[in-house]
C-alpha positions in Angstrom: 143.7 45.1 62.7 140.2 44.7 61.0 136.9 45.6 62.7 136.1 41.9 63.0 139.4 41.3 64.7 138.9 44.2 67.1 135.4 43.0 68.1 136.6 39.4 68.5 139.4 40.5 70.7 137.0 42.5 72.9 134.3 39.9 73.1 136.8 37.1 73.9 137.7 38.7 77.2 134.1 38.7 78.5 133.8 35.3 80.2 131.1 36.1 82.8 127.7 37.8 82.3 128.3 39.9 85.4 131.4 41.5 83.7 129.6 42.3 80.5 128.9 46.1 79.9 125.1 46.5 79.9 125.1 48.1 76.4 126.7 45.0 75.0 124.6 42.4 76.8 122.0 41.8 74.2 124.6 41.8 71.4 126.6 38.8 72.7 124.0 36.8 74.7 121.6 34.5 73.0 119.2 31.9 74.4 117.8 28.7 73.0 114.1 27.7 73.1 114.9 25.6 76.2 116.6 28.6 77.8 113.6 30.8 77.1 111.4 28.4 79.0 113.6 28.9 82.0 113.5 32.6 81.5 109.7 32.5 81.6 109.9 30.8 85.1 112.1 33.7 86.3 109.6 36.2 84.9 106.6 34.4 86.5 105.4 34.7 90.0 106.6 32.2 92.6 110.0 31.5 94.2 112.6 29.7 92.0 116.0 28.3 92.7 118.1 28.3 89.5 120.7 25.5 89.9 123.7 24.9 87.7 127.4 24.5 87.6 130.1 27.2 87.0 129.6 29.0 83.7 126.4 27.3 83.0 124.5 30.5 82.3 122.7 31.2 85.5 123.8 34.8 85.7 123.1 35.5 82.1 119.5 34.2 82.5 118.9 36.2 85.6 120.3 39.4 84.0 118.3 38.8 80.9 115.1 38.3 83.0 115.7 41.5 84.9 116.2 43.4 81.6 112.8 42.2 80.4 111.4 43.6 83.6 113.3 46.9 83.6 111.9 49.8 85.6 111.9 52.0 82.5 109.2 49.9 80.9 105.8 51.6 81.7 103.9 48.8 80.1 105.3 46.0 82.3 103.4 45.0 85.4 106.5 43.6 86.9 109.6 45.3 88.3 112.7 43.1 88.1 115.6 43.8 90.5 118.9 41.9 89.8 121.1 41.8 92.9 124.5 40.1 92.7 125.8 39.0 96.1 129.3 38.3 94.9 131.0 41.3 96.5 129.2 41.3 99.8 131.3 40.4 102.9 128.8 37.7 103.9 131.0 34.6 104.0 132.3 35.2 107.5 129.1 36.8 108.9 126.3 35.0 110.8 123.1 35.7 112.6 122.2 39.4 113.0 125.4 40.6 111.3 124.6 38.5 108.2 121.0 39.9 108.1 122.2 43.5 108.5 124.9 43.2 105.8 122.5 41.5 103.4 119.7 44.1 103.8 122.1 47.0 103.5 123.6 45.6 100.3 120.3 44.8 98.7 119.0 48.3 99.6 122.0 49.9 98.0 121.7 47.8 94.8 118.0 48.7 94.5 118.7 52.4 95.0 121.3 52.2 92.2 118.7 50.5 89.9 115.8 52.9 90.6 117.6 56.2 90.8 116.9 58.9 89.8 113.3 58.0 89.0 112.5 56.4 92.3 113.8 56.6 95.9 114.4 53.5 98.0 115.3 53.8 101.7 118.0 52.0 103.5 116.9 48.8 105.4 118.8 47.3 108.3 116.8 44.1 108.8 114.6 41.8 106.8 111.3 43.0 108.1 112.2 46.6 107.2 113.4 45.5 103.8 110.1 43.6 103.1 108.0 46.6 104.2 110.0 48.9 101.9 109.6 46.5 99.0 105.9 46.2 99.6 105.6 50.0 99.6 107.6 50.1 96.4 105.2 47.6 94.8 102.2 49.8 95.9 103.8 53.0 94.6 104.7 51.6 91.2 101.6 49.3 91.0 104.0 46.5 89.9 104.8 43.1 91.3 108.4 42.9 92.5 110.8 40.2 91.4 114.1 40.0 93.3 116.8 38.0 91.4 119.7 37.1 93.8 122.8 35.9 92.0 125.7 34.1 93.6 123.5 33.3 96.6 124.4 29.9 97.8 127.5 27.8 97.5 128.9 24.4 98.5 130.7 24.5 101.8 129.1 27.7 103.1 126.5 26.2 105.5 127.1 28.8 108.2 125.4 31.6 106.2 123.1 29.6 104.0 120.5 29.0 106.6 120.4 32.8 107.1 120.0 33.5 103.4 117.1 31.0 102.9 115.3 32.4 106.0 115.5 35.8 104.4 114.4 34.4 101.0 111.3 32.9 102.6 110.5 35.9 104.7 110.7 38.3 101.8 108.4 36.2 99.6 104.8 37.4 99.5 101.9 38.0 97.1 103.7 41.1 95.6 107.4 40.0 96.2 108.8 37.1 94.3 112.3 35.8 95.0 114.6 33.9 92.7 118.1 32.8 93.5 121.0 31.1 91.7 122.6 28.2 93.5 125.2 25.6 92.8 124.9 21.8 92.8 125.6 20.5 96.3 123.8 23.1 98.3 121.9 21.1 100.9 121.6 23.5 103.9 118.4 25.4 103.7 117.9 26.5 107.3 115.2 25.5 109.7 112.3 27.4 108.2 112.9 26.8 104.5 111.3 23.7 103.0 113.0 23.1 99.6 109.9 21.1 98.4 107.3 23.6 99.3 109.0 27.0 99.5 110.6 27.1 96.0 110.8 25.4 92.6 114.3 24.1 91.8 115.1 24.5 88.1 118.2 23.0 86.6 120.2 25.0 84.0 121.1 22.2 81.7 121.9 22.5 78.0 122.0 19.1 76.2 122.5 18.3 72.5 119.2 16.4 72.7 117.4 19.7 73.3 115.9 21.6 70.3 118.1 24.5 69.2 121.2 23.4 71.0 123.5 23.6 67.9 121.9 26.8 66.7 122.5 28.4 70.1 126.3 27.7 70.1 126.5 28.7 66.4 125.0 32.0 67.2 127.3 32.5 70.2 130.3 31.8 68.0 129.2 34.1 65.2 128.3 37.0 67.6 131.5 36.8 69.7 134.1 35.5 67.2 133.3 37.0 63.7 136.9 36.2 62.7 136.1 32.4 62.9 134.5 32.4 59.4 133.9 29.6 57.0 137.1 30.3 55.1 139.1 29.6 58.3 137.5 26.1 58.7 138.3 22.9 56.9 136.5 19.5 57.1 133.2 20.8 58.5 131.1 24.0 58.5 130.7 26.5 61.3 127.4 25.1 62.7 128.9 21.6 63.0 132.0 22.9 64.7 129.9 25.0 67.2 127.6 22.0 67.8 130.6 19.6 68.4 132.4 22.0 70.8 129.2 22.9 72.6 128.5 19.3 73.2 132.1 18.6 74.2 131.9 21.1 77.1 128.4 19.7 78.1 126.6 22.9 77.0 128.6 25.0 79.4 129.0 28.5 77.9 132.1 29.5 79.8 133.9 26.3 78.7 132.7 27.0 75.2 134.2 30.5 75.3 137.6 29.1 76.5 137.5 26.7 73.6 136.7 29.5 71.1 139.6 31.5 72.5 142.0 28.6 71.8 140.6 28.2 68.3 141.0 32.0 67.8 144.7 31.7 68.6 145.0 29.2 65.8 143.1 31.4 63.4 145.3 34.4 64.4 148.3 32.3 63.5 146.8 31.7 60.0 146.4 28.1 60.8 143.2 26.5 59.4 140.8 25.1 61.9 140.4 21.4 61.1 140.3 18.2 63.1 143.8 18.6 64.4 143.1 22.1 65.8 139.8 21.0 67.4 141.6 18.0 68.9 144.3 20.2 70.3 141.7 22.5 71.7 140.0 19.6 73.6 143.4 18.6 75.1 144.1 22.2 76.1 140.8 22.5 77.8 141.4 19.3 79.8 144.9 20.4 80.9 144.4 24.2 81.2 140.8 24.6 82.3 139.2 21.5 83.8 141.9 20.0 86.0 143.1 23.5 87.3 139.5 24.2 88.2 139.6 21.5 90.9 142.7 23.1 92.4 141.0 26.5 92.3 137.9 25.4 94.0 139.7 23.5 96.8 140.4 26.5 99.2 136.7 27.6 98.8 135.1 24.4 100.1 135.8 24.6 103.9 134.8 21.3 105.5 134.5 19.6 102.1 138.1 20.0 101.0 138.7 16.2 101.4 136.1 15.6 98.7 138.2 17.3 96.0 140.8 14.5 95.9 138.1 11.9 95.8 136.4 13.8 93.0 139.6 13.7 90.9 140.0 10.0 91.5 136.3 9.4 90.5 136.8 11.5 87.4 139.8 9.4 86.3 137.8 6.3 86.8 134.7 7.5 84.9 136.8 8.9 81.9 138.9 5.8 81.8 135.8 3.5 81.7 134.2 5.6 78.9 137.4 5.9 76.9 137.7 2.1 76.7 134.3 1.8 74.9 133.9 5.2 73.2 130.9 6.0 75.4 130.1 9.6 76.2 127.9 8.9 79.2 127.9 6.7 82.3 125.2 5.3 84.5 126.3 5.1 88.2 124.4 3.0 90.7 122.4 5.3 93.0 124.1 3.9 96.1 127.5 4.8 94.8 126.3 8.3 94.0 124.9 8.6 97.6 128.2 7.3 99.1 130.2 9.8 97.1 127.7 12.6 96.9 130.0 15.6 97.5 132.6 14.4 94.9 129.9 14.0 92.3 128.5 17.4 93.1 132.0 19.0 92.8 132.4 17.3 89.4 129.0 18.6 88.3 130.0 22.1 89.5 133.3 22.0 87.6 131.8 20.7 84.4 133.4 17.3 84.3 130.0 15.6 84.2 126.4 16.7 83.8 123.3 14.8 84.9 121.1 13.9 82.0 118.7 11.5 83.6 117.7 11.2 87.3 117.3 7.5 87.2 117.9 4.8 84.6 117.7 1.0 85.0 121.0 -0.9 84.7 121.5 -4.1 82.9 123.2 -5.7 85.9 120.3 -4.7 88.2 119.5 -1.6 90.1 119.1 2.0 89.0 121.2 5.2 88.9 121.5 8.6 87.4 123.0 8.9 83.9 125.8 11.5 83.5 127.3 12.8 80.3 131.1 13.2 80.5 132.9 16.2 78.9 134.6 15.2 75.7 137.8 17.2 76.6 138.8 14.9 79.4 137.4 11.9 77.5 139.6 12.7 74.5 142.6 13.1 76.9 142.1 9.4 77.9 141.4 8.1 74.4 144.1 6.0 72.8 146.1 7.9 70.2 144.5 11.3 71.2 144.1 12.3 67.6 140.7 13.6 66.4 139.8 12.1 63.1 136.7 12.7 60.9 135.3 9.4 62.1 135.7 10.1 65.8 134.3 13.6 65.2 131.2 12.2 63.5 130.7 9.4 66.0 130.9 11.7 68.9 128.6 14.2 67.2 126.0 11.5 66.7 126.4 10.1 70.3 125.5 6.5 69.3 127.6 4.6 71.9 125.7 3.1 74.8 126.6 4.5 78.3 129.0 2.6 80.5 127.5 1.2 83.7 129.2 1.6 87.1 127.6 -0.9 89.4 127.8 -1.0 93.2 129.5 -4.4 93.1 132.1 -3.3 90.6 135.7 -2.4 91.3 135.8 1.0 89.7 135.8 2.9 93.1 137.4 0.3 95.3 140.5 2.3 95.9 138.6 5.6 96.6 137.6 6.1 100.3 134.4 8.0 100.8 135.6 11.4 102.0 134.6 12.6 105.5 134.0 16.3 106.1 136.7 18.1 108.1 134.7 19.8 110.7 137.6 21.9 111.9 138.4 23.3 108.4 138.1 27.0 107.7 137.7 28.7 104.3 141.4 28.7 103.3 140.8 31.2 100.4 141.1 34.2 102.7 144.7 33.2 103.6 145.9 32.9 100.0 148.7 35.2 99.2 148.0 38.0 96.7 150.7 36.5 94.5 148.3 33.6 93.8 146.0 35.9 92.0 148.5 36.4 89.2 147.2 35.8 85.7 147.3 32.0 85.2 145.4 29.0 84.0 143.2 29.2 87.1 142.8 33.0 87.0 142.4 34.2 83.5 141.4 37.6 84.9 144.6 37.6 87.0 146.7 40.5 88.1 150.0 41.6 86.5 153.3 41.4 88.5 153.3 45.3 88.7 149.8 45.4 90.3 150.8 42.7 92.8 153.9 44.6 93.7 151.7 47.7 94.3 149.4 45.8 96.6 152.4 44.3 98.5 153.9 47.8 98.9 150.7 49.0 100.4 150.8 46.2 103.0 148.2 43.9 101.4 149.4 40.4 102.0 146.5 38.0 101.4 143.2 37.7 99.7 141.2 38.4 102.8 142.8 41.8 103.3 142.4 42.6 99.6 138.7 41.7 99.7 138.1 44.0 102.7 139.2 47.1 100.8 136.7 49.6 99.5 136.9 51.0 96.0 138.2 54.3 97.4 140.9 52.5 99.4 142.0 50.6 96.3 142.2 53.9 94.3 144.4 55.2 97.1 147.1 52.7 96.3 149.9 53.8 94.0 149.6 52.2 90.6 145.9 51.3 91.0 143.6 53.2 88.7 139.8 53.0 88.1 140.2 50.2 85.4 142.4 48.2 87.7 139.9 48.4 90.6 137.4 46.6 88.4 140.0 44.0 87.5 141.0 43.5 91.2 137.3 43.1 92.2 136.8 40.6 89.4 139.7 38.4 90.3 139.0 38.6 94.0 135.4 37.6 93.2 136.5 34.6 91.3 139.0 33.6 94.0 136.5 33.8 96.9 133.2 32.8 95.2 132.5 29.6 93.4 
């Protein structure tokens, strides 16, 4: 196997920025001019909520910002501390328990970042944590920026109020808090005012932005050096990267899955032309997007009923767009309000992306304009064969958006979902067998590892999530590398 093939194989397995080895981060992560404006907001003083769907690049931006504010830089006047909350047992904690777990976890992460150059004491409550951070700022003569990743999720209202209370309490003249959140987070606690206590910044990559095609071309070249010009027919690498990036609505994780599918064709010595790209779009629709709705279902608690409505709405939107060749849709604002959670779930999963907050409609009224992903659109297109004309037309995006009016019949058969107030987070009760490698869980566990867990008496995801690293290492057949894999798949299963 060539060096390029070795590198491609290694890079294709890194789908999340949190899983990327620090020494490889700068090599495989690149940012457009639009992304860099968002990075500047993360570097600047003032609280920021970074909002975006799954795989949109929130974590990568927060890690990149923290690396620019690394404690080893003596010249910097800012100390950036990146803290992922993914593995903290916060989902079932409330009140004082939530605050204690949160502060203990943040203290331990800061200790890991600063040592051995700087000590940082343990903190058991938010006041103590704020005092210790203020003292750290004084000792280092630097402003502190806390970047909280995986902080707030749809369906987790119980603990969200606690998080945003802490977020507000920690913020001061010398402590600046940033947090990554998902579309649909609406519970901000009693003390946090979303309009005054933070700036909400959307992570949105659109083909209309400068540098969009260049960004995805750079990602493809850095991660997939095997996908060279001699493997491609009908178009060059920049046009291919631009088309695929636009097809997944600028979502980096969706783009990586697409490249992995294209890589399979290249490894089989099949040239990558229109047929290969069309097959990739169909595979993404079937193996990535639709399974994602099933994966997210047990994580939504009271909003589980919204998933079925989201699927029905997606079918209606893609069917309407496919009939005209449109790649975007304007939905009357009252319909969006009536089906708010389903639309938020579709945004999270990458089926749609809001491009304009409000646009006037020919038939009267206004509504947001959403781009629809080309993968599911192509699935509904008559003939489902990607031709040079379809490729060029979709790349140019000349078709006018479809309009879904309040008085139309598109959603007539879809009942607005009502939250199930009795529902619990079903994800903890999932059997460990459901974490096997699959379309939903690309980081999944092998049958042998699942057998080892079952032999140790681990039956469900909740029991597995509660185990420490040392407890996992104590299970026969579980080594150090497997511990990281287990934590990764459990993190994907539990968190959004």
